[in-house]
N, CA, C and O atoms as CSV, one atom per row, in Angstrom:
chain,resi,resn,atom,element,x,y,z
A,1,UNK,N,N,101.936,122.403,-56.168
A,1,UNK,CA,C,103.322,122.320,-55.528
A,1,UNK,C,C,103.355,121.993,-54.228
A,1,UNK,O,O,102.674,122.804,-53.601
A,2,UNK,N,N,103.820,121.203,-53.556
A,2,UNK,CA,C,104.005,120.902,-52.255
A,2,UNK,C,C,104.538,121.879,-51.487
A,2,UNK,O,O,105.404,122.491,-52.112
A,3,UNK,N,N,104.364,122.300,-50.310
A,3,UNK,CA,C,105.065,123.232,-49.298
A,3,UNK,C,C,105.659,122.368,-48.227
A,3,UNK,O,O,104.926,121.916,-47.348
A,4,UNK,N,N,106.843,122.131,-48.246
A,4,UNK,CA,C,107.860,121.295,-47.495
A,4,UNK,C,C,107.703,121.647,-45.940
A,4,UNK,O,O,107.733,120.779,-45.068
A,5,UNK,N,N,107.529,123.035,-45.681
A,5,UNK,CA,C,107.426,123.447,-44.189
A,5,UNK,C,C,106.078,123.382,-43.885
A,5,UNK,O,O,105.785,123.170,-42.709
A,6,UNK,N,N,105.205,123.517,-44.694
A,6,UNK,CA,C,103.831,123.253,-44.174
A,6,UNK,C,C,103.501,121.678,-43.821
A,6,UNK,O,O,102.690,121.331,-42.962
A,7,UNK,N,N,104.304,120.759,-44.670
A,7,UNK,CA,C,104.151,119.469,-44.377
A,7,UNK,C,C,104.859,119.275,-43.083
A,7,UNK,O,O,104.304,118.555,-42.252
A,8,UNK,N,N,105.955,119.791,-42.807
A,8,UNK,CA,C,106.640,119.503,-41.663
A,8,UNK,C,C,106.003,120.006,-40.232
A,8,UNK,O,O,106.020,119.461,-39.129
A,9,UNK,N,N,105.424,121.274,-40.675
A,9,UNK,CA,C,104.626,121.770,-39.239
A,9,UNK,C,C,103.284,120.862,-39.150
A,9,UNK,O,O,102.826,120.664,-38.025
A,10,UNK,N,N,102.571,120.248,-40.379
A,10,UNK,CA,C,101.273,119.299,-40.018
A,10,UNK,C,C,101.716,118.125,-39.175
A,10,UNK,O,O,101.121,117.639,-38.214
A,11,UNK,N,N,103.014,117.711,-39.776
A,11,UNK,CA,C,103.647,116.455,-39.168
A,11,UNK,C,C,103.864,116.407,-37.750
A,11,UNK,O,O,103.481,115.502,-37.009
A,12,UNK,N,N,104.633,117.649,-37.350
A,12,UNK,CA,C,104.804,117.585,-35.803
A,12,UNK,C,C,103.480,117.896,-35.202
A,12,UNK,O,O,103.270,117.307,-34.142
A,13,UNK,N,N,102.449,118.760,-35.670
A,13,UNK,CA,C,101.181,118.907,-34.965
A,13,UNK,C,C,100.486,117.472,-34.807
A,13,UNK,O,O,99.817,117.246,-33.798
A,14,UNK,N,N,100.621,116.649,-35.657
A,14,UNK,CA,C,99.970,115.085,-35.603
A,14,UNK,C,C,100.508,114.441,-34.123
A,14,UNK,O,O,99.810,113.806,-33.332
A,15,UNK,N,N,101.946,114.783,-33.976
A,15,UNK,CA,C,102.685,114.214,-32.739
A,15,UNK,C,C,102.112,115.032,-31.591
A,15,UNK,O,O,101.735,114.412,-30.596
A,16,UNK,N,N,102.015,116.233,-31.617
A,16,UNK,CA,C,101.751,117.035,-30.536
A,16,UNK,C,C,100.198,116.912,-30.179
A,16,UNK,O,O,99.853,117.310,-29.067
A,17,UNK,N,N,99.249,116.393,-31.039
A,17,UNK,CA,C,97.746,116.254,-30.802
A,17,UNK,C,C,97.449,115.187,-29.531
A,17,UNK,O,O,97.794,114.006,-29.570
A,18,UNK,N,N,96.848,115.727,-28.560
A,18,UNK,CA,C,96.508,114.982,-27.519
A,18,UNK,C,C,95.259,114.132,-27.899
A,18,UNK,O,O,95.194,112.933,-27.627
A,19,UNK,N,N,94.333,114.769,-28.499
A,19,UNK,CA,C,92.845,114.154,-28.827
A,19,UNK,C,C,93.073,113.020,-29.848
A,19,UNK,O,O,93.619,113.284,-30.919
A,20,UNK,N,N,92.638,111.657,-29.527
A,20,UNK,CA,C,92.803,110.902,-30.519
A,20,UNK,C,C,91.902,110.824,-31.682
A,20,UNK,O,O,92.232,110.001,-32.536
A,21,UNK,N,N,90.941,111.440,-31.871
A,21,UNK,CA,C,90.271,111.561,-33.014
A,21,UNK,C,C,90.830,112.410,-33.876
A,21,UNK,O,O,91.187,112.095,-35.011
A,22,UNK,N,N,90.947,113.681,-33.307
A,22,UNK,CA,C,91.986,114.566,-34.061
A,22,UNK,C,C,93.403,114.246,-34.616
A,22,UNK,O,O,93.868,114.736,-35.645
A,23,UNK,N,N,93.912,113.521,-33.948
A,23,UNK,CA,C,95.379,112.761,-34.102
A,23,UNK,C,C,94.988,111.840,-35.319
A,23,UNK,O,O,95.557,111.951,-36.405
A,24,UNK,N,N,93.927,110.871,-35.066
A,24,UNK,CA,C,93.558,110.155,-36.504
A,24,UNK,C,C,93.308,110.582,-37.618
A,24,UNK,O,O,93.555,109.955,-38.648
A,25,UNK,N,N,92.691,111.903,-37.564
A,25,UNK,CA,C,92.355,112.856,-38.597
A,25,UNK,C,C,93.406,113.574,-39.359
A,25,UNK,O,O,93.333,113.910,-40.542
A,26,UNK,N,N,94.431,113.776,-38.509
A,26,UNK,CA,C,95.721,114.310,-38.973
A,26,UNK,C,C,96.681,113.464,-39.526
A,26,UNK,O,O,97.589,113.923,-40.218
A,27,UNK,N,N,96.551,112.064,-39.248
A,27,UNK,CA,C,97.556,111.110,-39.474
A,27,UNK,C,C,96.848,110.448,-41.159
A,27,UNK,O,O,97.576,110.156,-42.108
A,28,UNK,N,N,95.490,110.347,-41.170
A,28,UNK,CA,C,94.908,110.386,-42.330
A,28,UNK,C,C,95.115,111.271,-43.483
A,28,UNK,O,O,95.192,110.930,-44.663
A,29,UNK,N,N,95.198,112.486,-42.973
A,29,UNK,CA,C,95.518,113.400,-43.836
A,29,UNK,C,C,97.104,113.439,-44.488
A,29,UNK,O,O,97.357,113.687,-45.667
A,30,UNK,N,N,97.901,113.194,-43.634
A,30,UNK,CA,C,99.452,113.218,-43.796
A,30,UNK,C,C,99.790,111.957,-44.605
A,30,UNK,O,O,100.443,112.110,-45.638
A,31,UNK,N,N,99.466,110.917,-44.290
A,31,UNK,CA,C,100.190,109.595,-44.455
A,31,UNK,C,C,99.302,108.744,-45.599
A,31,UNK,O,O,98.078,108.723,-45.469
A,32,UNK,N,N,99.819,108.171,-46.517
A,32,UNK,CA,C,98.942,107.318,-47.582
A,32,UNK,C,C,98.648,106.061,-46.861
A,32,UNK,O,O,99.401,105.579,-46.015
A,33,UNK,N,N,97.481,105.534,-47.244
A,33,UNK,CA,C,96.906,104.362,-46.542
A,33,UNK,C,C,98.010,103.449,-46.484
A,33,UNK,O,O,98.237,102.924,-45.394
A,34,UNK,N,N,98.734,103.167,-47.465
A,34,UNK,CA,C,99.794,102.043,-47.434
A,34,UNK,C,C,101.179,102.469,-46.964
A,34,UNK,O,O,102.177,101.784,-47.189
A,35,UNK,N,N,101.210,103.903,-46.142
A,35,UNK,CA,C,102.705,104.315,-45.815
A,35,UNK,C,C,103.167,103.162,-44.971
A,35,UNK,O,O,102.461,102.300,-44.449
A,36,UNK,N,N,104.703,103.315,-44.920
A,36,UNK,CA,C,105.281,102.798,-44.160
A,36,UNK,C,C,106.260,103.772,-43.129
A,36,UNK,O,O,107.301,104.325,-43.483
A,37,UNK,N,N,105.726,103.823,-41.941
A,37,UNK,CA,C,106.659,104.724,-41.050
A,37,UNK,C,C,107.369,103.789,-40.350
A,37,UNK,O,O,107.013,102.617,-40.221
A,38,UNK,N,N,108.535,104.352,-39.816
A,38,UNK,CA,C,109.753,103.489,-39.125
A,38,UNK,C,C,110.041,104.496,-37.881
A,38,UNK,O,O,110.261,105.706,-37.923
A,39,UNK,N,N,109.974,103.663,-36.809
A,39,UNK,CA,C,110.480,104.210,-35.592
A,39,UNK,C,C,111.546,103.258,-35.013
A,39,UNK,O,O,111.234,102.169,-34.531
A,40,UNK,N,N,112.782,103.694,-35.074
A,40,UNK,CA,C,113.959,102.920,-34.771
A,40,UNK,C,C,113.619,101.405,-35.247
A,40,UNK,O,O,113.509,101.166,-36.449
A,41,UNK,N,N,113.475,100.500,-34.376
A,41,UNK,CA,C,113.525,99.039,-34.902
A,41,UNK,C,C,111.928,98.672,-35.058
A,41,UNK,O,O,111.528,97.540,-35.329
A,42,UNK,N,N,111.146,99.728,-34.860
A,42,UNK,CA,C,109.738,99.401,-34.895
A,42,UNK,C,C,109.165,99.645,-36.284
A,42,UNK,O,O,109.688,100.555,-36.927
A,43,UNK,N,N,108.233,99.010,-36.803
A,43,UNK,CA,C,107.356,99.492,-38.031
A,43,UNK,C,C,106.025,99.414,-37.580
A,43,UNK,O,O,105.608,98.543,-36.817
A,44,UNK,N,N,105.256,100.479,-38.138
A,44,UNK,CA,C,103.717,100.689,-38.051
A,44,UNK,C,C,103.353,100.888,-39.239
A,44,UNK,O,O,103.754,101.848,-39.897
A,45,UNK,N,N,102.377,99.827,-39.760
A,45,UNK,CA,C,101.496,99.926,-40.932
A,45,UNK,C,C,100.280,100.091,-40.987
A,45,UNK,O,O,99.733,99.070,-40.570
A,46,UNK,N,N,99.401,101.021,-41.354
A,46,UNK,CA,C,98.202,101.570,-41.392
A,46,UNK,C,C,97.943,102.479,-40.238
A,46,UNK,O,O,98.584,102.438,-39.188
A,47,UNK,N,N,96.873,103.380,-40.517
A,47,UNK,CA,C,96.542,104.259,-39.562
A,47,UNK,C,C,96.591,104.166,-38.047
A,47,UNK,O,O,97.164,104.947,-37.287
A,48,UNK,N,N,95.896,103.082,-37.737
A,48,UNK,CA,C,95.667,102.509,-36.420
A,48,UNK,C,C,96.979,102.122,-35.706
A,48,UNK,O,O,97.130,102.395,-34.515
A,49,UNK,N,N,97.829,101.555,-36.350
A,49,UNK,CA,C,98.974,101.267,-35.730
A,49,UNK,C,C,99.952,102.554,-35.710
A,49,UNK,O,O,100.666,102.731,-34.723
A,50,UNK,N,N,99.983,103.352,-36.677
A,50,UNK,CA,C,100.828,104.675,-36.741
A,50,UNK,C,C,100.247,105.529,-35.521
A,50,UNK,O,O,101.028,106.215,-34.862
A,51,UNK,N,N,98.939,105.498,-35.226
A,51,UNK,CA,C,98.254,106.305,-34.197
A,51,UNK,C,C,98.839,105.788,-32.682
A,51,UNK,O,O,99.019,106.542,-31.726
A,52,UNK,N,N,99.080,104.389,-32.693
A,52,UNK,CA,C,99.435,103.694,-31.327
A,52,UNK,C,C,101.062,103.884,-31.228
A,52,UNK,O,O,101.677,103.965,-30.165
A,53,UNK,N,N,101.583,103.934,-32.405
A,53,UNK,CA,C,103.285,104.179,-32.391
A,53,UNK,C,C,103.214,105.620,-31.553
A,53,UNK,O,O,103.637,105.724,-30.401
A,54,UNK,N,N,102.644,106.662,-32.268
A,54,UNK,CA,C,102.899,108.147,-31.764
A,54,UNK,C,C,102.573,108.395,-30.509
A,54,UNK,O,O,103.292,109.111,-29.812
A,55,UNK,N,N,101.174,107.706,-29.941
A,55,UNK,CA,C,100.854,107.764,-28.700
A,55,UNK,C,C,101.951,106.900,-27.687
A,55,UNK,O,O,102.149,107.318,-26.546
A,56,UNK,N,N,102.544,105.850,-28.116
A,56,UNK,CA,C,103.615,105.225,-27.480
A,56,UNK,C,C,104.804,106.056,-27.246
A,56,UNK,O,O,105.338,106.262,-26.156
A,57,UNK,N,N,105.202,106.565,-28.538
A,57,UNK,CA,C,106.551,107.324,-28.411
A,57,UNK,C,C,106.163,108.593,-27.412
A,57,UNK,O,O,106.997,109.009,-26.609
A,58,UNK,N,N,105.050,109.085,-27.501
A,58,UNK,CA,C,104.734,110.376,-26.605
A,58,UNK,C,C,104.700,109.842,-25.081
A,58,UNK,O,O,105.091,110.541,-24.146
A,59,UNK,N,N,104.273,108.741,-24.947
A,59,UNK,CA,C,104.068,108.322,-23.416
A,59,UNK,C,C,105.419,108.087,-23.116
A,59,UNK,O,O,105.741,108.378,-21.964
A,60,UNK,N,N,106.367,107.599,-23.912
A,60,UNK,CA,C,107.645,107.238,-23.343
A,60,UNK,C,C,108.565,108.547,-22.997
A,60,UNK,O,O,109.426,108.656,-22.124
A,61,UNK,N,N,108.146,109.431,-23.881
A,61,UNK,CA,C,108.755,110.778,-23.716
A,61,UNK,C,C,108.073,111.724,-22.494
A,61,UNK,O,O,108.484,112.798,-22.053
A,62,UNK,N,N,107.014,111.028,-22.148
A,62,UNK,CA,C,106.383,111.902,-20.866
A,62,UNK,C,C,105.710,112.989,-21.614
A,62,UNK,O,O,106.193,114.121,-21.623
A,63,UNK,N,N,104.570,112.683,-22.270
A,63,UNK,CA,C,103.804,113.555,-23.192
A,63,UNK,C,C,103.542,114.754,-22.212
A,63,UNK,O,O,103.955,115.875,-22.510
A,64,UNK,N,N,102.871,114.530,-21.068
A,64,UNK,CA,C,102.918,115.652,-20.106
A,64,UNK,C,C,104.236,116.392,-20.199
A,64,UNK,O,O,105.298,115.825,-19.940
A,65,UNK,N,N,104.156,117.830,-20.621
A,65,UNK,CA,C,105.204,118.510,-20.556
A,65,UNK,C,C,106.263,118.617,-21.581
A,65,UNK,O,O,107.260,119.337,-21.517
A,66,UNK,N,N,105.912,117.774,-22.580
A,66,UNK,CA,C,106.633,117.928,-23.787
A,66,UNK,C,C,105.898,118.335,-25.035
A,66,UNK,O,O,104.694,118.140,-25.198
A,67,UNK,N,N,106.647,118.875,-25.851
A,67,UNK,CA,C,106.052,119.265,-27.422
A,67,UNK,C,C,107.008,119.022,-28.500
A,67,UNK,O,O,108.197,119.143,-28.205
A,68,UNK,N,N,106.720,118.723,-29.622
A,68,UNK,CA,C,107.660,118.755,-30.818
A,68,UNK,C,C,107.345,120.162,-31.504
A,68,UNK,O,O,106.306,120.797,-31.320
A,69,UNK,N,N,108.494,120.579,-32.391
A,69,UNK,CA,C,108.237,121.589,-33.284
A,69,UNK,C,C,109.234,121.298,-34.561
A,69,UNK,O,O,110.259,120.656,-34.331
A,70,UNK,N,N,108.991,121.706,-35.771
A,70,UNK,CA,C,109.618,121.622,-36.871
A,70,UNK,C,C,110.747,122.789,-37.053
A,70,UNK,O,O,110.453,123.983,-37.100
A,71,UNK,N,N,111.719,122.420,-37.125
A,71,UNK,CA,C,112.783,123.747,-37.302
A,71,UNK,C,C,112.263,124.403,-38.743
A,71,UNK,O,O,111.680,123.676,-39.549
A,72,UNK,N,N,112.501,125.812,-39.029
A,72,UNK,CA,C,112.093,126.331,-40.036
A,72,UNK,C,C,113.073,126.376,-41.438
A,72,UNK,O,O,113.449,127.384,-42.036
A,73,UNK,N,N,113.345,125.020,-41.745
A,73,UNK,CA,C,114.363,124.622,-42.871
A,73,UNK,C,C,114.112,123.264,-43.546
A,73,UNK,O,O,114.982,122.513,-43.987
A,74,UNK,N,N,112.598,123.043,-43.557
A,74,UNK,CA,C,112.246,121.871,-44.509
A,74,UNK,C,C,112.402,122.227,-46.042
A,74,UNK,O,O,112.166,123.346,-46.497
A,75,UNK,N,N,112.749,121.339,-46.645
A,75,UNK,CA,C,113.195,121.219,-47.977
A,75,UNK,C,C,112.671,119.898,-48.885
A,75,UNK,O,O,112.572,118.761,-48.424
A,76,UNK,N,N,112.423,120.204,-49.977
A,76,UNK,CA,C,111.985,119.244,-50.673
A,76,UNK,C,C,112.868,118.947,-52.155
A,76,UNK,O,O,113.366,119.839,-52.842
A,77,UNK,N,N,112.913,117.732,-52.401
A,77,UNK,CA,C,113.689,117.507,-53.510
A,77,UNK,C,C,112.963,116.124,-54.406
A,77,UNK,O,O,113.095,114.965,-54.012
A,78,UNK,N,N,112.287,116.456,-55.507
A,78,UNK,CA,C,111.428,115.456,-56.019
A,78,UNK,C,C,110.541,114.997,-54.929
A,78,UNK,O,O,109.884,115.723,-54.184
A,79,UNK,N,N,110.604,113.593,-54.924
A,79,UNK,CA,C,109.591,112.961,-53.941
A,79,UNK,C,C,110.130,113.032,-52.448
A,79,UNK,O,O,109.370,112.614,-51.574
A,80,UNK,N,N,111.270,113.484,-52.112
A,80,UNK,CA,C,111.955,113.323,-50.627
A,80,UNK,C,C,111.786,114.712,-49.883
A,80,UNK,O,O,112.188,115.727,-50.452
A,81,UNK,N,N,111.195,114.791,-48.608
A,81,UNK,CA,C,111.069,115.848,-48.228
A,81,UNK,C,C,111.950,115.635,-46.695
A,81,UNK,O,O,111.727,114.627,-46.024
A,82,UNK,N,N,112.813,116.530,-46.297
A,82,UNK,CA,C,113.242,116.523,-45.097
A,82,UNK,C,C,113.245,117.624,-44.220
A,82,UNK,O,O,113.100,118.734,-44.733
A,83,UNK,N,N,113.379,117.541,-43.003
A,83,UNK,CA,C,113.193,118.548,-42.147
A,83,UNK,C,C,113.827,118.068,-40.463
A,83,UNK,O,O,113.876,116.911,-40.046
A,84,UNK,N,N,114.258,119.300,-39.720
A,84,UNK,CA,C,114.564,118.922,-38.628
A,84,UNK,C,C,113.598,119.108,-37.658
A,84,UNK,O,O,112.814,120.048,-37.787
A,85,UNK,N,N,113.514,118.231,-36.535
A,85,UNK,CA,C,112.441,118.418,-35.562
A,85,UNK,C,C,113.047,118.750,-34.077
A,85,UNK,O,O,114.261,118.625,-33.919
A,86,UNK,N,N,112.432,119.062,-33.266
A,86,UNK,CA,C,112.831,119.353,-31.715
A,86,UNK,C,C,111.862,119.040,-30.729
A,86,UNK,O,O,110.696,119.422,-30.831
A,87,UNK,N,N,112.289,118.354,-29.766
A,87,UNK,CA,C,111.460,118.032,-28.615
A,87,UNK,C,C,111.710,118.786,-27.337
A,87,UNK,O,O,112.725,118.546,-26.683
A,88,UNK,N,N,110.787,119.734,-26.930
A,88,UNK,CA,C,110.968,120.607,-25.815
A,88,UNK,C,C,110.103,120.432,-24.927
A,88,UNK,O,O,109.151,119.663,-25.054
A,89,UNK,N,N,110.397,121.302,-23.673
A,89,UNK,CA,C,109.630,121.408,-22.586
A,89,UNK,C,C,108.368,122.150,-22.981
A,89,UNK,O,O,108.623,123.214,-23.545
A,90,UNK,N,N,107.117,121.890,-22.846
A,90,UNK,CA,C,106.055,122.533,-23.085
A,90,UNK,C,C,105.879,124.144,-22.869
A,90,UNK,O,O,105.379,124.968,-23.635
A,91,UNK,N,N,106.393,124.303,-21.711
A,91,UNK,CA,C,106.353,125.799,-21.275
A,91,UNK,C,C,107.762,126.492,-21.637
A,91,UNK,O,O,107.858,127.574,-21.058
A,92,UNK,N,N,108.633,126.249,-22.253
A,92,UNK,CA,C,109.901,126.734,-22.534
A,92,UNK,C,C,110.404,126.364,-23.846
A,92,UNK,O,O,109.884,125.624,-24.681
A,93,UNK,N,N,111.726,127.132,-23.900
A,93,UNK,CA,C,112.348,126.789,-25.195
A,93,UNK,C,C,113.580,125.683,-25.002
A,93,UNK,O,O,114.485,125.471,-25.809
A,94,UNK,N,N,113.387,125.091,-23.827
A,94,UNK,CA,C,114.536,124.254,-23.524
A,94,UNK,C,C,114.566,122.824,-24.535
A,94,UNK,O,O,113.629,122.025,-24.511
A,95,UNK,N,N,115.604,122.660,-25.289
A,95,UNK,CA,C,115.393,121.491,-26.266
A,95,UNK,C,C,116.076,120.241,-25.530
A,95,UNK,O,O,117.191,120.201,-25.011
A,96,UNK,N,N,115.101,119.222,-25.625
A,96,UNK,CA,C,115.654,117.859,-25.032
A,96,UNK,C,C,116.099,117.107,-25.922
A,96,UNK,O,O,116.995,116.330,-25.595
A,97,UNK,N,N,115.655,117.107,-27.190
A,97,UNK,CA,C,116.240,116.083,-28.091
A,97,UNK,C,C,115.925,116.902,-29.674
A,97,UNK,O,O,115.147,117.845,-29.813
A,98,UNK,N,N,116.580,116.392,-30.548
A,98,UNK,CA,C,116.273,116.899,-31.951
A,98,UNK,C,C,116.716,115.883,-32.827
A,98,UNK,O,O,117.612,115.115,-32.477
A,99,UNK,N,N,116.111,115.796,-34.058
A,99,UNK,CA,C,116.437,114.703,-34.935
A,99,UNK,C,C,116.151,115.291,-36.431
A,99,UNK,O,O,116.074,116.490,-36.697
A,100,UNK,N,N,116.012,114.252,-37.323
A,100,UNK,CA,C,116.068,114.765,-38.794
A,100,UNK,C,C,114.989,113.307,-39.325
A,100,UNK,O,O,115.143,112.095,-39.179
A,101,UNK,N,N,113.741,114.246,-40.069
A,101,UNK,CA,C,112.957,113.231,-40.687
A,101,UNK,C,C,113.259,113.394,-42.228
A,101,UNK,O,O,113.440,114.460,-42.817
A,102,UNK,N,N,113.277,112.146,-42.751
A,102,UNK,CA,C,113.531,112.001,-44.192
A,102,UNK,C,C,112.403,111.125,-44.566
A,102,UNK,O,O,112.340,109.940,-44.237
A,103,UNK,N,N,111.331,111.874,-45.407
A,103,UNK,CA,C,110.264,111.252,-45.944
A,103,UNK,C,C,110.063,111.192,-47.309
A,103,UNK,O,O,110.556,112.092,-47.989
A,104,UNK,N,N,109.329,110.160,-47.934
A,104,UNK,CA,C,109.374,110.084,-49.244
A,104,UNK,C,C,107.782,110.142,-49.374
A,104,UNK,O,O,106.979,109.412,-48.793
A,105,UNK,N,N,107.493,111.244,-50.326
A,105,UNK,CA,C,106.034,111.452,-50.461
A,105,UNK,C,C,105.435,110.958,-51.929
A,105,UNK,O,O,106.079,110.606,-52.917
A,106,UNK,N,N,104.274,111.026,-51.789
A,106,UNK,CA,C,103.493,110.484,-53.346
A,106,UNK,C,C,103.266,111.880,-54.162
A,106,UNK,O,O,103.661,112.980,-53.777
A,107,UNK,N,N,102.597,111.633,-55.284
A,107,UNK,CA,C,102.368,112.929,-56.101
A,107,UNK,C,C,101.288,113.880,-55.540
A,107,UNK,O,O,101.108,115.029,-55.945
A,108,UNK,N,N,100.585,113.264,-54.554
A,108,UNK,CA,C,99.549,114.253,-53.724
A,108,UNK,C,C,100.119,114.824,-52.460
A,108,UNK,O,O,99.405,115.460,-51.684
A,109,UNK,N,N,101.490,114.592,-52.223
A,109,UNK,CA,C,102.193,114.953,-50.933
A,109,UNK,C,C,101.859,114.187,-49.662
A,109,UNK,O,O,102.146,114.571,-48.528
A,110,UNK,N,N,101.212,113.046,-49.977
A,110,UNK,CA,C,101.122,112.092,-48.669
A,110,UNK,C,C,102.230,111.296,-48.468
A,110,UNK,O,O,102.820,110.808,-49.432
A,111,UNK,N,N,102.641,111.074,-47.142
A,111,UNK,CA,C,103.783,110.031,-46.914
A,111,UNK,C,C,103.850,108.928,-47.274
A,111,UNK,O,O,102.949,108.179,-46.897
A,112,UNK,N,N,104.792,108.445,-48.031
A,112,UNK,CA,C,104.860,106.772,-48.301
A,112,UNK,C,C,105.753,106.101,-47.220
A,112,UNK,O,O,105.508,105.066,-46.600
A,113,UNK,N,N,106.810,106.887,-47.130
A,113,UNK,CA,C,107.917,106.133,-46.203
A,113,UNK,C,C,108.435,107.285,-45.198
A,113,UNK,O,O,108.744,108.370,-45.689
A,114,UNK,N,N,108.535,107.091,-43.862
A,114,UNK,CA,C,109.118,107.905,-42.901
A,114,UNK,C,C,110.336,107.451,-42.289
A,114,UNK,O,O,110.354,106.566,-41.434
A,115,UNK,N,N,111.341,108.042,-42.711
A,115,UNK,CA,C,112.504,107.482,-42.023
A,115,UNK,C,C,113.128,108.478,-40.741
A,115,UNK,O,O,113.989,109.312,-41.021
A,116,UNK,N,N,112.746,108.363,-39.648
A,116,UNK,CA,C,113.352,109.425,-38.807
A,116,UNK,C,C,114.818,109.184,-38.097
A,116,UNK,O,O,115.169,108.065,-37.726
A,117,UNK,N,N,115.381,109.995,-37.996
A,117,UNK,CA,C,117.166,109.844,-37.492
A,117,UNK,C,C,117.084,110.633,-36.290
A,117,UNK,O,O,117.051,111.861,-36.374
A,118,UNK,N,N,117.042,109.932,-34.974
A,118,UNK,CA,C,117.016,110.739,-33.816
A,118,UNK,C,C,118.092,110.185,-32.965
A,118,UNK,O,O,118.543,109.069,-33.225
A,119,UNK,N,N,118.521,110.848,-32.010
A,119,UNK,CA,C,119.671,110.551,-31.316
A,119,UNK,C,C,119.579,109.114,-30.610
A,119,UNK,O,O,118.481,108.793,-30.156
A,120,UNK,N,N,120.596,108.278,-30.493
A,120,UNK,CA,C,120.511,107.047,-29.979
A,120,UNK,C,C,120.359,106.842,-28.494
A,120,UNK,O,O,120.282,105.704,-28.033
């Protein structure tokens, strides 16, 4: 059985990973090869595109000095996992932004579709 909170924690860990090789490994472990992650108006298909998407978001947010965390409220219903995330200053508990992830997962618990809901 899938542990929704563990999935949420691994998800944000991939977004926090500064090392490209470790980030790529985390992406391959989390997402199905044919997954369709969405980020606002952009789509990224495939692990390489997803890694670039994560890196681009982190650069735009100023990766130096920020981190993400999953709120401890992840839940699953059938093939859907939802959880809230927060973007914080690295050395504090100051929340800069928050949002909701809506994931569709396969039978192996790997992400097929990722719909982030973030502040506009």
